[in-house]
N, C-alpha and C positions, 0 to 999 in steps of 0.2 A: 688691290692686293689683300689677300687674306692673311690674317695674323696667325702664327702657328698655334698660339694658345687656344684659338677657337676650335682647332681640329683635334688637338691632343688633350684638351681639358677634360672632356667627359670620361675617357678611359682612366685618366689619372685620378679623377674624383671618385670613380667607382672603386678603384683600388684602395684609396684612402678610406672610403666608407666601409669597405670589406674588412680592412684592418681594424677600425674602430669597433665594428659590430662584433668582431671575434674576441674582444677584450672582456666582455661581460657574459657570463654563463649562469645558469640556474644550478645551484647546489643540489645534490640528491635529497638532502634532508630539509631543503628550503631555508637553511640558516638556523634551524631549531637547535642544533648542537651547541651553539653559543649560549642560548637560553638555559639549556639543561646544565651545562657546566657552571654557569653563574648561580643558578638556583640551588644546586646540590649542596654547596657550602652553607646556604642560608636556611634550608629546611631539613638538611640531613637525608634527603632522598633524591634520586635522579629521575626526572621525568623522561618519558619516552614517547615517541610517536607510535601509535598503534599500527601494526602491520598485519594483524590477523583478522581484521574486519570488525565492525561495530558489534558489541555485545559479547565478544569472545575474550576470555581471559588470556592475557598475554603469556607467551611461552616462558618469559623471563620470571613470571611470578609463580609458576608451578612448583619451583623447587623451594619456595618459602616454607618454613616449618609448619605454618598454619594450614597449608594445603597438603604438603607432602607427608607430614607426621601427625596432623591433627592437634598440634600444639596450640596453646592459648595465643590469641592475637595480641601482641604488644603494640604500644603507641606508635613506635617508629615504623614497624611493619604495616600498620594501618595507613600511615602517610605514604609509604612506598607503594602500596596497592592503589591508593586513591589517585595519585599523580600519573599513574600509568593506565588505570583501568576505567576512570570516570569518562563517560562519553561526552559530556558537556565540556570538560576540560580539554579533551582531545579536539573538539570543535574549535576551541580558542587557540590551540596550537597551530591550527591551519592558517591563522591570521598572519603568522610569520612567513609562511610560504607565499601567500598573496602579496605581502609587502616586498618580499625579495623579488618576485616576478615583476612588480611595478618598478623596482630599482633597476632590474636588468633592462626593462623596456625603456626607461628614461636614460640609461647609459648608452643605448644604441642610437645612432642617427636616424632620422625619419626616412622612410622609404621614398625613393624618387617616384615621380608621376610620368607615366608614358602617355603621350598624346598622339593620336593617329587620325588622319582625315583622308578620305578617298572620294573624289568627285569625278564623275564620268558623264559625258554627253556630247553629242555632235561629233563623235569620233575622236574626242579628246579625253585624256585621262590625267587627272591631277591628284597627286598624293603628297600629303604633309605628315611629317614625323617629328616628334620632339620628346626630349627627356627633361624634366623640370626637377630641380632640387630646392628644398626649403632652406634658404640661407640663414633665416633667423633661427630655425631649429638647430642648424649646425653650429651657429655662433653661440647660442645659449645652452647647448647640450651639456657643457661642463657644469654650468650653474644648476641645471635641472637635475643632473646626476648627484651633485652635492646635496640638493634639497631632498631628494628621494633617499639618499644615504641617511640623513638625519631622521627622516620619517621611519626608515627601516629600523634604526636603533630605537626609536621611540616605541614602535610596535613590540619590539622584543622586550623592552622594559615593561610595557603594559601587560604583556603575556606573563612575564615573570611575576609581576604584582598579582595577577589572577591565580597563579600557582600558589603564591604565598597565602592568599586569602582562603583558597580551598584547603591548603594544609592546616591552617588555623581551624577551619570548620571541622575537619576530620579529627584533629586533636581534641577539641572540646566535645565533639560527638563521642569519641572513644572514652574520655574521662566521664562523661555523663552516663554512658552505657555501663561501664564497670562499677561506678558508684551506685547506680540504680540497682544493679544486680547484687552488690554487696548489702545495700539497704534492704532489698527483698529477702535475702538469706537471713539477715538479722531480725527482720520483722516476723518471719516464720518462726524463728526460735522464741521470740517474745510471745507469739501466739501459743506455742506449745507450752511455755512456762505459765502463761496465763490460764490456760485450760487446766493445768495441774493445780494451780492456786485456787481456781474457782471450785474444782472438785473437792479439794481439801477443805475449803471453807464451808461447802455444802454439807460435808460429812460432820464437821464440827457443829454446825447449826442444827443438824438433825438430832444430836445428842445433848444439845443445850450448852455447848462449850463456847459459842459465840452468838451474836444477835443477828437479826435480819438486815440491820444496816450494813454491817461488814460483809455479809453475803452479797447484798446488792452492789456494793462497791466492787467486789471481785468479779461479779458477773458483768457489770458494765465495762470494767477494764478489759475482760476477755472479749466482749462484743466490739469494743473500740479496737482491740488488737486485730480482730478479724477484718474490720474495715481498713485498718492500716495495711494489712497484707494485700487486700484487693487493690488499694490505691498504689502500693509499691509495685505490684505486678503490672498495672497499666503503665506506670512511668517506665518500668524496665523494658517493656515491650516497645513503647514509643521511642525510647532512647536507642535501642538496638536497631529499630528500623531507620532512624535518622542516621545512624553510623553506616548501615548497609547502603543507604542512598549515597552517602559521601564516598563509599568505596566503589560504588557502581557494580555491585555484585548482585547475582540473582541465581535462582535454581539451587542446585546442590552446593554451589560455592558460597551461598549465603548461610550455610549451616556451620559457620565457623565457631570455635570456642573462645570464650573470654576469660581473663584471669578472675580469680575469686575475690580479689580486693585491689584497691589502688596501690601504687608504689609508695614505699615509706618516704617520709619527709627527708630532704637532704640534711646534711650535718649543719649547714649554715646557708642562709640566703646569699645570692650573688650581690657583691658590692659594686655598684655602678654609679659612681658620682657624676659621670659625664654622659648621662643618658641623652641629653639634647644633642650633643655633638655626634654621638653614635647614630641617632635617628636621622639627622641631616646628611650624614655620610653614607648610611647603608640603605635607607628606605628607597624602594624603587619608584614609589609614587612621586617623590620629590625629584628623583632623577628623570622620570618621565615628563614632569612639568617643565624642567629645565630643557630637556630635548625638544619639547613642543615649542618653547620660546625661540630656541636656536633655529628650528625648522621654519618658523614663522618669519624670523629675520632673513632667512634665505629667500623665502617667498617675496619679501619686500625688495630685496636686491634684484630679484628676477623681474618683478613688476616695473621697477624703475628702468631697468635695461631695455624693456620692450614697451616703454610708455607710449612712444609715438609711432613706432613701426610695428603694426600688427601682423602684416603679411608681407613678406619679401621673398619672391620666388625667382630663381634664375635657372636657365637651362640651355641645353644644346638643341638646335632644331635644324632640319633640312627639308627641302621641298623639291619634288621632281614632277615634271610635266611632259606630256607627249611632245616629241620633237623639240625638246629644250634641255639644256644641260641642268644637272642637279644643283640646287642652290642651297648653301649652308650658312648657318649663323647662330645667333643665340636669342633667347626670349628673356624678358624681364617684366615682372608684374609687381606692383606696389600699391597697397591700400593707402589712400590719401586721408590724413587725419583732419577732415573738414569739420566734422561734428563732434567727434569724440577724441579729445586730446590726451586721454589717459589719466586725467587728474582724479577722477572718481576711483579708478582702480588703485592708484597710489594711496589715496585717503583710506580706502577700505583695508588695504594691506597694513597701513600704520595702525589703524584702530584694532585690527586683529592681533597685531604684535603686542600692543599695550595690554590687551586682554590676556594674552599669554603670559606677560610679565606679572600682571596681578594674580594670575593663577599660581605662578611660582611662589609669590609672597604668601598667598593663602596656604599652599601646601607646606611651606616651611613653618608657619605659625602653627598649623594643625599638627605637624609632626612633633614639634617641641612640646606642645601641650599634651598630646596623647602619650608621649614618652614619659613625661612626668607623672601623669595620672596613672598609667599602667604600673610604673615602678613603685609608686606609693601604694597602690592596691596590692601589688606583689608582696611587698614587705609586710603590710598589714595582714594579708592572708596567711603569711608564714607565721607571724607572731601569734595569731589566733589559733591556728592549727597546732603550733608547738605548745601553747598554753594548755590546750586540751590534752595533748599527748603527755606533757611532763608534769602537769599539776592536777587537772580535773580528773582525768581517768585514773591515775594512781590513787588519788584521794577517794574516789568512789569505790574503788576496789578495796582500799583499806577499810572504809566504812562497811562495805559488804562482808569482809572477813570478820570484822568485830561484831556485826549483828549476828552472823552465823555462829560465832563462838558463844555469844550470849544466849542464842537460842538453844544450842546444844547443852548449855549449862542451865537451861530453864530460867534464864534471866530476861528473855525477850519472847514476845508472843509471835505466833505465826503471822499476825497482821503486820508486825514490825518487819518481818522477813519479806513479806510480799510487797510492802511499801518500799523497801530498799531496792527490790528487784525492779520496781517501776522507775525509780529514780536512776538506777544504773542504765536502764534501757534508754531513757531520755538523753543521758550524757553520751552514750555510745553513738546514738543516732546523730547528735550534734557534732561529734568528732568526725564521723564520716562526711557530713556536710562541710565541715571545715577543711578536710583533706581535699574534697572536690573543688572547693573554692580556691585553694592554693594552686592546684595543678592547672586550673583554668586561668588563673591570674598569670601563671608563668607562661602558658601558651600565648596569652594575649600580649604580654610583655615582649616575647620574642617576635611577634608579628609587628609590634609597634616599633621595635628597633631594627628589624630586618636582619636578625642574626640569632643563632642558637645560644643558649646559656649552658655552660658546661655544668653537668650535675656533680654534686658532691655526695659521696656515699654516706648514708646514715650510720651512726655508731652502733655497735652490736647491742648495747643496752637499750636502744630505742627501737630495735627491729621487732616490734610486737604489734599485733593487730587486735581489734575488738573481738572478743569472744562472747 
């Protein structure tokens, strides 16, 4: 007597499998929308998947003032361009789509196997047909889906961390490019002033109003100023090209304009007494390490579930022969654990999990240390730049005004005036470097914390630049 389950089982199983397979689909953006939404609040720009092909500037960037109006490129616009236009970053974005496809594959049941055998001879014909299903795959499908879900989330965090790293690289490249241009402009002004000083000293020496020693000093200062201009030009070119690479621009799009100077210092530095907590809560590398440990734990659970049964297939089969009724039944195949009892797989999974736990601890220690280091560097850079802005530069200008006043009253010599000009040049150059160090320290602090620092406007009395 045949049991009804053997006849109706295969259609019911097929219906159940079709229902399960229809639950998992591939999103059009490959799941990248979640990464973009998470990253936008962290870097102040929204990443996008390129739709216009490699090397083409995205249509969403054409309306930016730097391209539409020829306006100078600011720091936030640079990050906006970089996270949309950089080809290497776009390649990283595709990892999310790959991981989502793996998740969808793991969420669907394994395909059944169709067996067909036809034997003929001596006027007899024998045909065997069968459909086999992987029962272990069906039983462990929920575990595998959860494991791939964790891996998918981990990949999204990894991609988000890559976006933040590139945003930091773009910000530091922009800061260096603008500071290098500002230093080059000032070096050229110093060169022009040194040329005038050397010419004046030469005229005075020709009529006996100064000696050859003073003339040689002015001439060597002029020669050094020319060398400084050459070095500043080289640094400005290299810094601009570094920024261009970070933006992923080429051709006419690379002819963007830069601001004449760095932004003013904020009114006060950010007060962040809990930088360690912020870093642990916000940093994507810490979250990725935790996700990796969770995914590895899921692997361990799956390994233990399938420790002894490696292959278990069951299916429906029928057989027909010439001059004989069709025979129906089922097939079952099982791999016997005679040599491999799965202990090595479990031990490997446990060691892999402990490795992931150690990496979580390392990520947490590193995040805490980097947060403290970057915050102290940020505060120190602000104090140094503010010291130059509020103390050294005003004093140098006051000294310059006093020397000029005494020169006009014939109480100071031209050599005194030229010596003061050289001292002012050194102070202004140091102030530009201090400004650059501060903005770079702020960008590195934001990267270490995984969050933006709200800017504070500089007071009107401090909105002045080196002239």
